[in-house]
Backbone bond lengths (Angstrom), bond angles and torsions (degrees), N, CA, C in turn:
res aa  C-N    CA-C-N  psi(-1)  N-CA   C-N-CA  omega(-1)  CA-C   N-CA-C  phi
1 M - - - 1.452 - - 1.522 108.94 -
2 S 1.309 117.51 142.77 1.458 122.16 175.79 1.519 109.07 -139.24
3 A 1.319 116.36 148.89 1.460 121.75 179.51 1.521 109.06 -140.63
4 F 1.332 116.19 137.34 1.457 121.96 179.49 1.522 108.72 -130.73
5 R 1.319 115.92 142.49 1.462 121.07 177.96 1.519 109.11 -140.60
6 T 1.327 116.29 131.52 1.458 122.19 177.26 1.518 108.29 -123.05
7 T 1.332 117.48 120.88 1.454 121.43 -178.66 1.519 109.91 -129.32
8 G 1.315 115.84 159.97 1.453 120.48 177.44 1.512 110.80 -169.97
9 K 1.315 115.95 156.39 1.460 121.23 179.15 1.516 108.67 -150.16
10 F 1.322 116.36 137.74 1.460 120.98 -178.22 1.521 109.20 -140.68
11 N 1.324 117.24 134.07 1.456 123.60 174.61 1.521 108.54 -130.30
12 G 1.331 116.24 140.90 1.453 119.18 -178.80 1.516 111.92 -149.21
13 L 1.308 116.43 155.68 1.454 123.64 176.15 1.517 107.75 -139.10
14 T 1.321 116.72 127.06 1.463 120.81 -179.37 1.522 109.83 -127.33
15 G 1.307 115.93 149.46 1.450 122.36 173.84 1.514 108.87 -141.13
16 F 1.321 117.52 149.67 1.460 118.25 -177.14 1.519 111.09 -148.33
17 D 1.304 114.74 151.08 1.456 124.73 175.07 1.524 106.16 -117.78
18 I 1.307 118.47 -168.65 1.465 120.33 172.75 1.524 107.82 -62.04
19 P 1.344 119.57 119.94 1.471 121.66 -172.41 1.514 114.11 -58.61
20 D 1.318 118.18 -44.08 1.459 120.61 178.43 1.521 108.45 -157.03
21 N 1.295 115.63 169.44 1.456 121.70 -171.16 1.523 111.01 -86.98
22 N 1.328 116.85 76.89 1.458 119.51 173.03 1.517 108.76 -145.38
23 F 1.305 115.16 162.82 1.457 121.25 -171.36 1.532 112.70 -63.14
24 S 1.349 116.89 -36.36 1.468 119.65 -174.84 1.522 112.46 -66.26
25 N 1.343 118.44 -21.32 1.451 121.44 -179.32 1.527 112.52 -103.58
26 A 1.311 117.23 11.82 1.466 120.66 -179.47 1.527 109.41 -79.79
27 N 1.305 116.61 73.22 1.458 123.51 -178.31 1.522 108.34 -111.21
28 R 1.311 118.18 123.06 1.467 121.53 -176.28 1.523 111.64 -60.35
29 Q 1.319 117.05 -34.14 1.458 118.71 -177.65 1.527 112.02 -66.94
30 N 1.328 117.51 -20.95 1.456 121.00 -179.10 1.533 113.07 -94.18
31 A 1.293 117.71 -0.03 1.463 120.88 -176.90 1.523 110.04 -86.28
32 S 1.333 117.36 129.78 1.462 120.86 -175.42 1.526 112.73 -68.39
33 D 1.350 118.09 -25.31 1.461 118.80 179.89 1.526 112.11 -83.37
34 I 1.326 117.52 -5.52 1.463 121.35 176.75 1.528 110.35 -102.86
35 V 1.326 116.32 -53.23 1.461 122.29 -178.85 1.520 108.78 -137.65
36 D 1.300 117.16 130.58 1.456 120.78 171.59 1.521 108.19 -78.29
37 N 1.322 115.60 113.21 1.464 120.08 -173.39 1.518 110.40 -105.13
38 F 1.302 116.64 98.49 1.454 122.03 174.36 1.521 108.10 -125.16
39 Q 1.298 115.55 140.34 1.461 120.12 -177.26 1.525 109.17 -138.55
40 N 1.310 115.31 129.32 1.461 118.92 175.68 1.518 109.65 -108.66
41 G 1.300 116.08 162.27 1.460 120.67 -179.26 1.506 110.27 -169.72
42 G 1.289 115.69 177.36 1.460 120.14 179.72 1.510 110.67 176.36
43 D 1.307 114.60 178.48 1.459 120.10 -178.96 1.526 108.19 -155.95
44 E 1.312 115.79 150.83 1.458 120.98 178.04 1.519 108.33 -148.02
45 Y 1.315 117.21 138.90 1.456 120.83 179.80 1.521 110.15 -145.21
46 D 1.314 114.83 154.78 1.465 121.48 -179.46 1.526 107.00 -153.23
47 A 1.321 117.12 101.16 1.467 122.43 -178.13 1.521 109.22 -114.36
48 R 1.333 116.65 135.44 1.460 120.86 -177.67 1.531 110.14 -134.15
49 L 1.323 114.61 147.96 1.464 122.01 176.48 1.522 108.09 -136.30
50 L 1.325 116.42 121.80 1.462 122.49 -179.93 1.522 108.60 -117.12
51 S 1.327 116.99 129.72 1.467 121.14 -176.31 1.523 110.54 -131.37
52 H 1.325 115.56 135.86 1.460 122.86 168.96 1.528 107.06 -118.83
53 F 1.316 117.68 135.33 1.458 118.98 -179.19 1.519 110.40 -148.49
54 A 1.321 114.58 154.67 1.463 122.29 176.80 1.519 108.09 -134.37
55 R 1.331 115.72 147.67 1.468 120.41 -176.61 1.526 109.96 -134.51
56 L 1.321 114.52 140.87 1.461 121.72 175.38 1.520 108.38 -127.76
57 Q 1.339 116.69 128.64 1.457 121.64 178.20 1.526 110.00 -128.30
58 Y 1.334 114.66 140.54 1.468 120.12 -179.12 1.522 108.80 -137.82
59 D 1.321 115.47 135.59 1.464 121.70 179.94 1.522 107.88 -143.58
60 Y 1.328 116.05 114.10 1.458 120.35 178.35 1.522 109.39 -108.01
61 D 1.322 115.18 103.75 1.456 121.97 173.62 1.534 112.34 59.07
62 G 1.334 116.97 26.69 1.458 119.82 -178.78 1.515 113.85 65.31
63 K 1.347 115.76 13.65 1.465 120.80 -174.65 1.523 111.73 -108.93
64 Y 1.328 116.14 -44.94 1.461 121.85 -179.91 1.529 107.95 -115.35
65 L 1.318 116.16 120.98 1.460 121.87 -172.96 1.523 110.04 -122.93
66 F 1.334 115.53 140.00 1.469 119.86 177.10 1.520 109.27 -148.81
67 S 1.324 115.34 141.41 1.459 121.45 175.72 1.521 108.65 -143.25
68 G 1.326 116.24 133.27 1.456 121.32 178.48 1.520 110.78 -134.37
69 V 1.315 116.32 139.41 1.466 122.21 179.41 1.519 108.51 -135.81
70 I 1.318 116.29 137.62 1.460 121.29 171.35 1.518 107.63 -131.50
71 R 1.310 116.41 133.66 1.458 120.37 -178.23 1.521 110.47 -136.75
72 R 1.312 114.40 150.66 1.464 122.56 176.82 1.519 107.22 -124.12
73 D 1.327 115.99 114.14 1.460 121.66 -176.64 1.520 110.09 -109.25
74 G 1.314 115.41 138.87 1.456 121.54 174.20 1.512 110.32 -122.89
75 S 1.331 117.05 131.24 1.462 121.96 -176.43 1.521 110.26 -127.60
76 T 1.330 116.06 136.72 1.461 120.53 177.57 1.525 112.44 -75.65
77 K 1.316 118.07 -0.14 1.462 120.51 179.30 1.523 112.66 -82.14
78 F 1.329 116.17 -4.02 1.461 120.92 177.40 1.522 109.66 -121.48
79 G 1.333 116.11 158.39 1.449 121.04 -178.96 1.520 113.11 -69.81
80 P 1.329 117.47 173.51 1.473 121.73 -176.20 1.522 113.95 -56.28
81 E 1.324 118.28 -34.10 1.462 121.09 -176.94 1.524 112.82 -77.19
82 N 1.314 117.64 -20.69 1.471 121.18 -175.25 1.524 112.90 -124.65
83 K 1.300 117.05 19.25 1.463 121.24 -173.12 1.523 113.29 -66.74
84 F 1.350 117.67 -35.97 1.461 121.54 -172.69 1.528 111.48 -108.47
85 G 1.328 114.68 147.66 1.458 122.12 174.56 1.517 109.89 -138.65
86 I 1.332 116.87 148.43 1.465 122.58 179.07 1.524 108.16 -112.53
87 F 1.349 116.36 128.21 1.457 121.61 -172.71 1.531 110.40 -132.26
88 P 1.328 117.97 100.32 1.469 121.15 177.78 1.527 111.70 -93.57
89 S 1.321 116.20 159.36 1.466 121.89 174.43 1.518 109.07 -155.87
90 A 1.327 115.65 153.69 1.465 120.96 179.73 1.518 109.25 -151.70
91 S 1.328 115.73 149.48 1.461 121.64 176.34 1.520 108.99 -143.45
92 A 1.326 115.55 150.03 1.464 121.16 -179.74 1.520 109.16 -141.26
93 G 1.320 115.42 149.72 1.457 120.71 178.96 1.518 111.74 -141.17
94 W 1.311 115.12 147.99 1.474 121.68 178.99 1.522 107.64 -131.89
95 V 1.329 116.39 114.25 1.461 121.75 179.35 1.523 108.10 -89.09
96 L 1.324 115.80 95.09 1.462 120.91 -175.85 1.519 112.34 -68.23
97 S 1.325 116.69 -27.78 1.468 119.16 -177.33 1.525 112.36 -66.96
98 K 1.339 117.62 -11.84 1.462 120.49 176.70 1.527 112.59 -94.61
99 E 1.321 116.58 -2.19 1.458 120.27 176.48 1.532 109.64 -76.96
100 S 1.313 115.18 155.73 1.471 120.27 -175.84 1.523 112.62 -61.86
101 F 1.342 117.16 -31.66 1.463 119.35 -177.41 1.529 112.62 -76.85
102 L 1.339 118.72 -8.67 1.464 120.82 177.00 1.526 112.98 -126.44
103 E 1.304 116.46 -6.64 1.458 119.85 -173.46 1.527 112.70 -62.85
104 E 1.313 116.99 -31.25 1.463 120.57 -178.58 1.523 113.04 -95.42
105 S 1.326 116.45 4.57 1.465 119.63 -177.95 1.524 111.04 -67.86
106 K 1.320 116.49 134.14 1.459 121.53 177.49 1.528 112.02 -91.48
107 A 1.326 116.11 -22.19 1.465 119.46 -178.66 1.528 111.47 -82.47
108 I 1.343 116.67 -38.22 1.464 121.25 -177.48 1.523 108.86 -103.21
109 N 1.318 116.70 111.99 1.465 120.80 179.24 1.528 112.19 -87.19
110 F 1.326 115.99 -33.35 1.465 119.91 -179.20 1.521 108.64 -151.99
111 L 1.347 116.23 136.76 1.459 121.26 178.51 1.525 108.43 -148.43
112 K 1.319 115.48 122.62 1.468 120.55 -177.07 1.519 110.04 -136.11
113 L 1.316 115.70 133.71 1.458 123.08 174.33 1.527 107.70 -110.34
114 R 1.320 117.32 131.61 1.462 120.32 -177.34 1.525 111.02 -140.39
115 G 1.312 115.06 157.14 1.450 121.23 177.70 1.519 110.14 -151.88
116 S 1.322 116.35 154.98 1.459 120.30 -179.68 1.522 110.18 -151.65
117 Y 1.332 114.06 155.29 1.465 121.06 175.32 1.523 107.34 -148.72
118 G 1.321 116.63 136.67 1.452 118.33 -178.82 1.513 112.87 -164.21
119 I 1.315 114.16 165.16 1.460 122.74 177.96 1.523 107.87 -125.61
120 I 1.321 117.26 132.68 1.460 121.88 173.95 1.520 108.53 -125.44
121 G 1.331 116.02 153.92 1.455 121.29 -178.55 1.515 111.79 -112.74
122 N 1.313 115.69 154.63 1.462 122.16 -179.88 1.523 108.94 -129.63
123 D 1.342 116.10 125.91 1.467 121.18 175.96 1.525 111.19 -124.22
124 R 1.321 117.71 26.01 1.463 121.54 -175.00 1.530 111.27 -79.74
125 I 1.301 114.86 76.53 1.464 122.62 176.32 1.529 107.40 -134.62
126 P 1.333 118.32 163.73 1.470 119.55 176.74 1.527 111.58 -61.67
127 D 1.322 116.11 159.41 1.460 121.31 -179.77 1.527 111.60 -71.01
128 Y 1.326 115.09 154.07 1.472 124.07 169.74 1.531 114.02 60.55
129 R 1.306 118.47 28.41 1.466 118.97 -178.78 1.525 112.96 -83.11
130 F 1.320 118.28 -0.80 1.462 120.89 176.72 1.534 111.88 -95.15
131 I 1.332 118.28 -3.59 1.460 122.35 177.36 1.527 109.10 -133.33
132 S 1.339 116.01 160.34 1.462 121.18 177.97 1.523 109.49 -89.89
133 L 1.320 116.22 133.15 1.459 122.15 179.89 1.526 110.20 -121.46
134 L 1.327 115.94 148.23 1.459 121.05 175.96 1.528 109.05 -88.54
135 N 1.318 115.68 67.25 1.466 120.25 179.11 1.526 112.05 -122.00
136 G 1.326 116.80 16.33 1.453 121.00 173.31 1.523 110.82 -83.81
137 E 1.325 116.19 174.10 1.459 120.98 -177.10 1.520 110.17 -122.07
138 G 1.328 114.94 151.16 1.450 120.67 175.88 1.517 109.60 -158.27
139 A 1.321 117.91 148.38 1.465 122.03 -179.95 1.523 108.85 -139.93
140 Y 1.339 115.19 144.59 1.465 120.27 -179.91 1.517 108.55 -149.86
141 I 1.323 116.93 141.41 1.463 121.39 179.59 1.521 109.06 -90.69
142 I 1.319 116.19 121.48 1.461 122.83 175.48 1.524 107.24 -119.33
143 G 1.314 115.92 110.90 1.455 119.48 -175.10 1.514 110.05 65.60
144 D 1.314 115.47 -124.47 1.463 120.75 177.91 1.515 112.41 -99.70
145 N 1.314 117.71 13.02 1.463 121.12 -175.68 1.526 111.31 -115.36
146 L 1.309 114.69 138.21 1.460 121.25 173.57 1.523 107.44 -94.28
147 I 1.321 116.36 111.47 1.458 121.99 -174.02 1.523 109.75 -99.18
148 F 1.325 115.73 127.95 1.462 121.18 177.03 1.524 108.96 -98.41
149 G 1.310 115.84 129.89 1.454 120.85 -179.27 1.515 112.17 -120.98
150 T 1.302 114.70 -176.18 1.460 122.36 -179.63 1.517 109.31 -120.41
151 A 1.320 115.78 141.54 1.462 121.15 -179.82 1.522 109.35 -136.35
152 I 1.315 115.41 168.43 1.465 120.07 176.20 1.526 109.06 -63.85
153 G 1.322 116.44 133.94 1.459 121.61 -177.77 1.517 112.47 -84.19
154 A 1.325 116.62 -130.02 1.469 121.22 -177.77 1.524 110.73 -59.97
155 I 1.318 116.01 142.68 1.466 120.88 177.80 1.522 109.01 -65.39
156 S 1.316 116.18 131.73 1.465 120.70 -175.65 1.527 111.38 -87.94
157 N 1.325 114.91 159.72 1.465 122.21 174.61 1.527 107.80 -142.56
158 P 1.323 118.38 96.68 1.471 120.74 -176.77 1.519 113.88 -67.84
159 E 1.340 118.07 -9.97 1.462 121.13 -176.03 1.529 113.65 -94.44
160 I 1.328 119.38 -2.76 1.467 119.49 -178.40 1.527 110.78 -62.76
161 K 1.322 115.34 145.12 1.464 120.94 -178.10 1.523 109.69 -143.68
162 W 1.327 115.49 178.89 1.463 121.69 -178.06 1.532 111.39 -56.99
163 E 1.314 115.69 135.82 1.466 121.14 165.31 1.523 107.62 -80.71
164 E 1.329 117.47 135.11 1.463 121.27 -176.48 1.523 110.45 -122.80
165 Q 1.331 115.42 138.24 1.461 120.98 177.53 1.523 109.50 -120.39
166 Y 1.333 115.78 121.78 1.464 123.07 179.78 1.530 107.75 -101.76
167 T 1.318 116.26 122.68 1.462 120.69 -175.06 1.518 110.83 -127.07
168 A 1.323 116.20 130.41 1.467 122.64 173.54 1.519 108.19 -124.20
169 D 1.334 115.86 139.48 1.462 120.42 -175.62 1.523 108.95 -145.89
170 I 1.308 116.15 137.47 1.460 121.50 172.35 1.519 107.54 -130.15
171 G 1.337 115.86 134.67 1.455 118.70 -174.27 1.514 113.56 -143.34
172 L 1.315 114.34 163.79 1.461 122.58 179.61 1.521 108.47 -134.43
173 E 1.337 116.51 132.38 1.457 122.34 174.94 1.520 108.48 -122.45
174 A 1.323 116.74 133.43 1.465 120.38 -178.00 1.523 110.30 -145.81
175 E 1.339 114.80 146.57 1.462 121.74 175.70 1.525 108.64 -133.70
176 F 1.339 115.18 135.38 1.461 121.39 -175.73 1.533 109.72 -130.47
177 L 1.331 114.53 172.36 1.469 122.53 171.06 1.530 111.95 53.28
178 D 1.297 115.62 56.82 1.471 120.57 179.71 1.529 111.99 60.67
179 Y 1.321 116.58 41.31 1.468 124.44 178.01 1.529 112.73 66.05
180 K 1.315 117.44 17.78 1.463 119.81 -179.85 1.530 111.85 -84.62
181 L 1.321 116.55 -33.03 1.461 121.53 -177.97 1.527 109.26 -106.08
182 N 1.326 115.73 123.49 1.463 121.87 -177.34 1.521 109.79 -120.83
183 V 1.343 116.79 131.49 1.463 122.40 -179.66 1.529 109.07 -129.96
184 T 1.329 116.07 133.11 1.465 121.91 176.60 1.523 108.79 -132.68
185 I 1.332 116.11 130.74 1.465 122.23 179.23 1.528 108.30 -129.72
186 D 1.328 116.76 133.43 1.468 122.11 177.40 1.520 109.77 -136.34
187 Y 1.338 115.21 135.74 1.465 120.81 169.79 1.525 107.23 -121.49
188 Y 1.329 117.06 131.58 1.461 120.00 -174.10 1.529 111.18 -137.99
189 T 1.309 114.74 155.78 1.461 122.77 168.69 1.523 107.42 -133.33
190 R 1.325 116.26 136.50 1.466 121.46 178.37 1.524 108.51 -131.94
191 R 1.308 115.14 118.44 1.460 120.89 179.92 1.526 108.49 -114.27
192 T 1.321 116.25 120.92 1.459 121.85 178.51 1.519 108.93 -104.35
193 E 1.322 116.04 123.91 1.459 122.06 -179.38 1.525 109.99 -113.06
194 D 1.327 115.41 146.72 1.473 122.34 179.84 1.527 111.18 57.78
195 L 1.323 115.47 50.53 1.461 122.82 -178.45 1.531 110.36 -57.37
196 L 1.336 116.88 126.06 1.461 121.85 179.22 1.526 109.98 -83.37
197 L 1.332 116.52 125.05 1.460 120.83 178.74 1.518 109.95 -157.67
198 V 1.333 115.22 167.59 1.465 122.40 177.03 1.524 107.65 -111.45
199 P 1.334 119.38 111.29 1.464 120.97 -176.33 1.525 111.88 -81.11
200 V 1.315 115.26 166.97 1.457 121.46 171.60 1.525 108.05 -83.33
201 V 1.331 117.22 125.70 1.466 121.37 -179.68 1.522 109.31 -125.97
202 S 1.315 116.24 168.52 1.455 121.76 -177.92 1.524 111.06 -65.72
203 G 1.330 115.52 140.89 1.455 120.45 177.56 1.514 113.07 -65.51
204 T 1.346 117.76 -17.14 1.464 120.45 178.22 1.521 112.40 -66.72
205 L 1.332 117.26 -12.79 1.463 120.31 176.94 1.520 112.04 -81.64
206 G 1.327 117.45 -3.39 1.451 120.62 177.72 1.506 115.08 89.00
207 V 1.338 117.77 12.10 1.466 120.05 -174.71 1.524 112.98 -74.66
208 T 1.346 117.43 -11.11 1.463 119.25 179.05 1.524 112.15 -89.60
209 A 1.317 117.77 -4.22 1.459 121.01 179.08 1.524 110.09 -70.73
210 P 1.330 118.12 150.67 1.472 120.25 178.94 1.526 111.78 -56.41
211 G 1.330 115.80 130.30 1.456 120.78 179.07 1.508 114.83 86.06
212 S 1.328 117.83 -4.72 1.461 120.53 -178.46 1.524 110.42 -105.17
213 S 1.323 116.01 165.04 1.461 121.46 176.02 1.513 108.66 -165.55
214 A 1.326 115.70 170.08 1.461 120.88 177.78 1.528 109.91 -68.33
215 P 1.325 117.52 159.05 1.469 119.91 -179.14 1.523 112.03 -74.81
216 V 1.318 116.21 156.15 1.461 121.78 169.31 1.522 107.72 -81.07
217 I 1.326 116.88 134.16 1.462 120.90 -179.68 1.529 109.88 -131.07
218 N 1.322 115.59 162.99 1.468 121.82 167.31 1.519 106.33 -90.17
219 G 1.347 115.45 97.54 1.454 120.92 -164.82 1.506 116.79 -77.38
220 G 1.348 118.84 -23.66 1.454 119.13 -177.83 1.511 111.95 158.03
221 D 1.346 115.33 -164.41 1.463 122.26 -177.40 1.526 109.70 -122.87
222 I 1.327 116.39 142.55 1.461 121.81 176.20 1.524 109.19 -134.06
223 E 1.330 116.03 161.08 1.467 120.65 179.26 1.519 109.97 -138.64
224 N 1.322 115.59 136.24 1.462 122.96 173.40 1.519 108.21 -122.28
225 K 1.300 117.12 137.55 1.459 121.19 175.58 1.522 108.64 -144.27
226 G 1.321 115.19 150.96 1.451 117.13 -178.74 1.511 113.23 -176.32
227 L 1.316 114.27 176.77 1.460 123.46 -179.18 1.521 108.37 -124.43
228 E 1.327 116.52 135.58 1.456 122.27 175.91 1.522 108.96 -122.48
229 F 1.327 116.19 131.07 1.462 121.84 -177.95 1.524 108.64 -132.86
230 A 1.318 116.52 132.87 1.466 121.16 178.64 1.519 108.93 -139.22
231 I 1.323 116.46 136.70 1.460 122.02 177.54 1.528 108.29 -137.86
232 S 1.303 116.62 138.82 1.462 120.46 179.50 1.524 109.66 -143.45
233 Y 1.310 114.63 151.96 1.464 120.92 178.50 1.524 108.02 -134.57
234 K 1.306 115.94 130.37 1.462 120.70 178.48 1.526 109.24 -130.25
235 D 1.323 115.33 144.87 1.463 120.08 -179.48 1.526 108.96 -154.75
236 K 1.294 114.31 161.94 1.451 121.66 -179.09 1.521 108.55 -116.98
237 I 1.324 116.23 120.34 1.459 120.90 -179.17 1.523 110.81 -80.54
238 N 1.316 116.53 -46.47 1.468 121.69 174.55 1.525 107.79 -152.66
239 D 1.307 116.99 -170.67 1.462 120.55 -176.71 1.522 113.01 -65.64
240 N 1.305 117.25 -20.84 1.461 120.77 -176.07 1.526 113.87 -110.21
241 L 1.321 117.14 -3.60 1.463 118.88 -174.21 1.527 110.85 -140.83
242 S 1.336 115.68 127.26 1.465 122.43 174.51 1.523 108.03 -140.71
243 F 1.313 117.48 164.28 1.461 120.54 -178.69 1.530 109.95 -146.14
244 T 1.329 114.68 158.50 1.462 122.76 176.44 1.522 108.52 -138.80
245 A 1.316 116.40 132.18 1.465 122.40 175.54 1.526 107.80 -123.57
246 S 1.330 116.67 136.81 1.465 119.92 -177.42 1.518 110.83 -141.54
247 Y 1.331 114.90 156.52 1.463 122.04 178.99 1.526 107.88 -142.69
248 N 1.335 116.03 136.22 1.462 121.83 179.38 1.520 109.95 -126.79
249 F 1.317 115.13 142.90 1.464 121.29 179.05 1.523 108.07 -141.72
250 A 1.334 116.79 137.73 1.465 120.08 -179.18 1.521 110.22 -147.00
251 T 1.325 115.72 146.65 1.462 122.08 173.39 1.524 108.24 -123.01
252 L 1.321 115.94 151.92 1.461 121.03 178.61 1.523 109.38 -146.20
253 K 1.313 115.67 126.05 1.457 121.39 174.23 1.519 107.43 -124.29
254 N 1.319 116.29 124.88 1.463 119.86 178.56 1.521 109.88 -124.09
255 E 1.317 115.32 150.31 1.462 120.50 -176.13 1.522 109.69 -151.83
256 V 1.315 115.61 140.56 1.459 121.31 173.36 1.526 108.07 -84.24
257 L 1.323 116.52 120.98 1.460 121.50 -176.86 1.520 113.07 -94.68
258 K 1.326 116.19 -30.00 1.462 119.12 -173.99 1.517 109.56 -156.80
259 V 1.324 116.74 139.65 1.457 122.86 173.29 1.522 107.38 -126.23
260 N 1.314 115.74 127.86 1.463 120.16 -172.57 1.527 112.85 -85.63
261 N 1.320 115.80 60.92 1.463 120.12 168.69 1.524 108.63 -153.20
262 S 1.312 116.78 176.96 1.462 120.68 -172.71 1.523 113.66 -79.04
263 V 1.340 118.88 -19.98 1.464 121.00 -176.01 1.522 113.02 -94.36
264 G 1.319 118.51 -12.76 1.460 121.14 175.40 1.510 115.85 83.91
265 F 1.334 118.54 11.18 1.463 120.05 176.24 1.528 109.83 -154.35
266 L 1.331 115.11 158.83 1.462 123.35 174.68 1.516 108.31 -128.85
267 E 1.319 116.79 138.06 1.453 121.40 179.29 1.522 110.04 -110.12
268 G 1.333 115.64 154.59 1.455 121.06 179.16 1.503 111.08 -151.55
269 G 1.340 116.19 171.04 1.451 120.79 179.61 1.519 112.30 71.67
270 S 1.323 115.55 -173.70 1.458 121.32 179.45 1.521 108.91 -161.34
271 F 1.336 115.48 174.72 1.463 120.73 178.18 1.530 111.48 -94.79
272 G 1.329 118.06 8.54 1.454 121.61 -179.07 1.518 112.44 -72.52
273 V 1.323 116.29 152.27 1.461 121.58 177.87 1.525 109.27 -66.33
274 G 1.329 116.32 130.95 1.451 120.56 179.35 1.512 114.53 79.93
275 Q 1.327 118.25 3.90 1.459 122.13 -179.59 1.532 110.34 -99.67
276 P 1.349 117.37 158.54 1.471 119.44 176.36 1.525 111.34 -58.37
277 A 1.319 116.55 145.89 1.463 120.82 -178.47 1.527 110.25 -63.21
278 P 1.333 117.63 146.91 1.465 120.23 178.15 1.527 111.20 -59.41
279 S 1.312 116.24 141.64 1.463 121.02 179.74 1.521 108.92 -144.14
280 R 1.317 115.41 162.80 1.465 120.74 -178.79 1.523 108.68 -145.94
281 M 1.303 116.63 125.63 1.458 123.24 177.54 1.522 107.36 -106.48
282 E 1.350 116.43 109.36 1.461 121.47 -173.12 1.519 110.11 -132.54
283 V 1.322 116.05 141.17 1.460 122.02 -178.60 1.525 110.35 -58.51
284 G 1.336 116.19 131.62 1.451 121.87 178.54 1.510 114.69 85.42
285 K 1.328 118.02 -3.79 1.461 122.09 -178.54 1.527 110.13 -107.76
286 L 1.342 114.88 171.37 1.452 120.58 175.70 1.514 109.92 -71.70
287 L 1.326 115.62 144.46 1.452 120.72 174.56 1.512 109.24 -76.21
288 D 1.346 116.57 150.04 1.462 121.24 174.75 1.517 109.34 -51.61
289 I 1.334 118.19 126.04 1.463 122.65 -170.08 1.520 112.44 -61.83
290 S 1.337 118.47 -31.36 1.466 119.95 179.45 1.511 111.00 -63.86
291 M 1.356 116.99 -35.00 1.460 120.50 177.98 1.519 110.56 -70.45
292 V 1.327 117.65 -35.90 1.463 120.84 178.87 1.515 110.39 -61.85
293 I 1.331 117.49 -45.39 1.461 121.29 -178.86 1.521 110.61 -62.30
294 V 1.321 117.72 -43.33 1.458 120.66 179.35 1.513 111.00 -61.71
295 L 1.326 117.91 -44.48 1.455 121.21 -178.93 1.515 111.29 -64.05
296 M 1.339 118.12 -40.97 1.451 120.70 -178.76 1.524 111.15 -68.10
297 V 1.324 117.39 -40.85 1.464 120.15 178.41 1.516 110.42 -64.70
298 F 1.340 116.51 -39.51 1.462 120.84 178.49 1.518 110.66 -61.72
299 F 1.333 117.61 -43.15 1.461 120.68 -179.58 1.515 110.83 -66.47
300 K 1.328 117.30 -45.20 1.460 120.75 -179.30 1.529 110.72 -59.73
301 T 1.336 116.33 -38.93 1.460 119.75 -178.90 1.517 111.41 -64.59
302 L 1.342 117.09 -42.51 1.454 120.53 -178.27 1.516 112.59 -69.06
303 M 1.320 117.41 -30.83 1.455 120.50 -174.59 1.521 112.87 -83.46
304 K 1.334 118.49 -11.64 1.467 120.62 -178.21 1.531 110.21 -72.05
């Protein structure tokens, strides 16, 4: 069992006058003899992750290998109905080079066939996005006073739940020529369901107000599949000189399988300077490549 908790609290008070003596800052609202401008603010957060897991490992004579893990994770970033997720995984390996029909082989020094299947969950979203909070900002002039108020912040979505990634992999590892030649082949498929993202929504919903933003949603399903091949050769010329040569090859095909809205696509980014590049997530099309890289790095990190 493991448990993690992240908490924090911040309080602040600021006041300002005309910052410096130039024309661009000659704003009446910033002048202390017109309006006393003081603003307070703060933030507080409390995020927790509770995990229960069990593991089974089996090794018979270094020839037949098996490992299984099942875990139940609970995250405070989701509402009561979707707080927990169950994520199993299993892997198996068969070292053929230890079998009697290959044990005496001089050409094949090592040969292993392996496969794995597993599910991992993702809760990497801001805190409290399943409920509405009064953490937005608002200001209004009443008489000679600039009044700062509080408004509803980010739009909530009580239905958000764990993003899940289903991964299957089959691979081959081999070593030849006195362990000098090494070959590794992997074929994988990764299907991500209920992808967590923040869509572009109409400004009439109030998302452009200070402290507000669009809701987090489970936007759809995507799939990545590909082949990875690596070969290397190492040798020793003499006691002072050795060398290694290697070659890697990989393919990647990604596709959007499902978008959770009525029009079948989601748009993001903009053409503004300094803004994320425009993107479009549409059923049957390739996923935006920047999202693919992030997802693959995230998976690799968890599996290490």
